C-alpha positions in Angstrom: 2.0 25.7 -3.1 1.1 22.3 -4.2 -0.5 21.7 -7.7 -3.8 19.5 -7.7 -1.7 16.5 -9.0 0.8 16.5 -6.0 -2.0 17.1 -3.5 -4.0 14.3 -4.7 -0.8 11.8 -4.5 0.0 13.0 -1.0 -3.5 12.5 0.1 -3.6 9.0 -1.2 -0.3 8.2 0.4 -1.7 9.5 3.5 -5.0 7.5 3.4 -2.7 4.4 2.5 -0.6 5.1 5.6 -3.7 5.3 7.8 -5.0 2.2 6.5 -1.6 0.5 7.1 -1.7 2.1 10.6 -5.1 0.6 11.5 -4.2 -2.6 9.7 -7.5 -2.6 7.9 -7.5 -2.9 4.1 -3.9 -2.7 3.6 -3.4 -6.4 4.7 -4.4 -9.1 2.8 -6.9 -11.8 3.5 -3.9 -14.4 3.9 -3.8 -14.0 7.5 -7.3 -15.4 8.0 -9.3 -18.7 8.2 -12.7 -20.1 8.3 -13.4 -23.2 10.4 -14.6 -25.9 7.9 -18.3 -27.2 8.2 -17.2 -30.5 9.1 -14.3 -29.8 11.3 -10.7 -28.6 10.6 -9.6 -25.3 9.1 -9.6 -23.5 5.9 -6.4 -21.2 6.0 -6.7 -18.8 3.2 -2.9 -18.4 3.2 -3.0 -21.9 1.9 -4.4 -20.4 -1.3 -2.0 -17.4 -1.9 -1.4 -16.6 -5.5 -4.6 -18.1 -6.6 -7.9 -16.5 -7.2 -10.5 -17.3 -4.2 -14.1 -17.0 -4.8 -15.9 -16.5 -1.3 -19.9 -16.8 -1.1 -22.4 -16.7 1.6 -25.0 -19.2 1.0 -28.0 -20.3 2.8 -30.4 -23.4 2.4 -33.7 -22.1 2.6 -33.2 -19.1 0.2 -34.6 -18.6 -3.3 -31.2 -18.2 -4.5 -30.2 -21.8 -3.2 -30.1 -23.2 -6.6 -27.0 -21.1 -7.3 -25.3 -24.0 -5.6 -25.4 -25.5 -9.2 -23.8 -22.7 -10.8 -21.3 -22.6 -8.2 -20.4 -26.4 -8.6 -20.3 -25.7 -12.3 -17.9 -22.9 -11.8 -15.6 -24.9 -9.3 -15.8 -28.3 -11.7 -14.5 -26.2 -14.8 -12.2 -23.4 -13.3 -11.0 -25.3 -9.9 -8.5 -27.4 -11.9 -7.0 -24.4 -13.2 -6.6 -22.7 -9.9 -9.7 -21.3 -8.5 -10.3 -21.9 -4.9 -14.2 -21.7 -3.9 -15.4 -21.5 -0.5 -19.4 -21.5 0.6 -19.8 -19.7 3.9 -23.4 -20.8 5.3 -25.1 -17.7 7.3 -28.1 -17.1 8.8 -28.0 -13.5 8.5 -30.6 -12.9 5.8 -34.1 -14.0 6.4 -33.1 -16.6 8.8 -32.8 -18.8 5.7 -29.9 -21.3 7.3 -31.3 -22.2 10.5 -30.0 -25.6 10.5 -26.6 -27.2 11.5 -24.0 -29.3 9.7 -26.5 -32.1 8.7 -29.1 -29.7 7.1 -26.3 -27.7 5.5 -24.5 -30.6 4.3 -27.8 -32.4 2.8 -28.9 -29.2 0.9 -25.4 -28.8 -0.5 -25.1 -32.6 -1.6 -28.6 -32.2 -3.3 -26.8 -29.6 -5.6 -23.7 -32.1 -6.1 -21.4 -29.5 -4.2 -18.0 -30.8 -3.5 -16.2 -27.3 -3.1 -15.2 -26.4 0.5 -18.0 -25.3 2.7 -17.1 -23.2 5.8 -18.9 -23.4 9.1 -21.9 -21.3 9.6 -20.8 -17.5 10.5 -22.0 -14.3 10.7 -21.4 -11.9 7.4 -22.6 -8.5 8.6 -22.6 -6.3 11.5 -20.1 -6.1 14.3 -19.9 -9.7 14.9 -19.3 -10.7 11.4 -16.4 -13.1 10.5 -13.0 -11.4 10.2 -13.1 -12.0 6.5 -16.3 -10.1 6.1 -15.1 -7.2 8.3 -12.1 -7.2 6.0 -13.9 -7.2 2.9 -16.2 -4.5 4.1 -13.2 -2.3 4.5 -11.6 -3.2 1.4 -15.3 -2.6 -0.4 -17.6 -0.8 1.8 -20.1 -0.1 -0.7 -20.1 -3.9 -1.8 -21.2 -5.6 1.3 -23.7 -8.4 1.3 -27.1 -7.5 1.1 -28.6 -11.1 0.9 -27.5 -14.8 0.6 -25.0 -15.7 -2.4 -23.2 -12.6 -2.3 -19.7 -13.5 -4.2 -16.4 -11.8 -3.1 -13.5 -12.7 -5.6 -10.1 -12.4 -3.7 -7.3 -11.8 -6.4 -4.1 -13.4 -6.6 -2.6 -10.5 -4.6 -4.9 -11.2 -1.7 -7.0 -8.2 -1.9 -10.6 -8.2 -3.3 -10.6 -7.7 -7.1 -14.2 -7.8 -7.4 -17.5 -8.4 -5.9 -20.7 -9.8 -7.1 -24.4 -9.2 -5.7 -26.8 -12.1 -5.2 -28.7 -11.4 -8.6 -25.5 -12.0 -10.6 -25.3 -15.8 -10.9 -21.8 -17.7 -10.6 -21.7 -18.6 -14.4 -22.5 -14.8 -15.5 -19.9 -13.6 -17.9 -19.0 -10.9 -15.6 -17.8 -13.5 -12.8 -16.2 -15.7 -15.1 -14.3 -12.9 -17.1 -13.0 -11.6 -13.5 -11.8 -15.1 -12.8 -10.1 -15.2 -15.9 -8.4 -12.0 -15.4 -7.1 -13.1 -12.1 -5.6 -16.4 -13.9 -3.8 -13.9 -16.3 -2.5 -11.7 -13.9 1.0 -11.8 -12.1 0.5 -12.3 -8.4 2.1 -9.5 -6.3 
């Protein structure tokens, strides 16, 4: 008969093996990419071993001023190794209805010079592969609105998730990124 500790360990191993078999959360995000807003590709594997902050954005949202905080975060922590990617999406309230020109204009009005991806879906069955992967990694922490923040750790797995209301310069966001700088990439 198995004791409780052995049962829990075997159950966890079985879950991990099931995840590996399905290829869901056992894989890292490094096999994925986003199309750039202005053409080209953002291959997440190019940033392996670095913390990556991925934020779904929208131009006509009450939270759009978070672009300024994201830019400040990027200006401060980008030189230390943070990768920041804004991902425009029209999923919430139809607040990103425009195309490349409109998205670029809004971002530039906040001084944004971090990478912007092309507009994608971030929810549902047609969501971009990164967002489907993130939902498998943290199923209870999926985007509920614009400016949801996912922090990918140096190991390629989600290290943290921050809801819309948590601003980019919130101490919880900065502390999570700082922890990733100190961690050893796996």
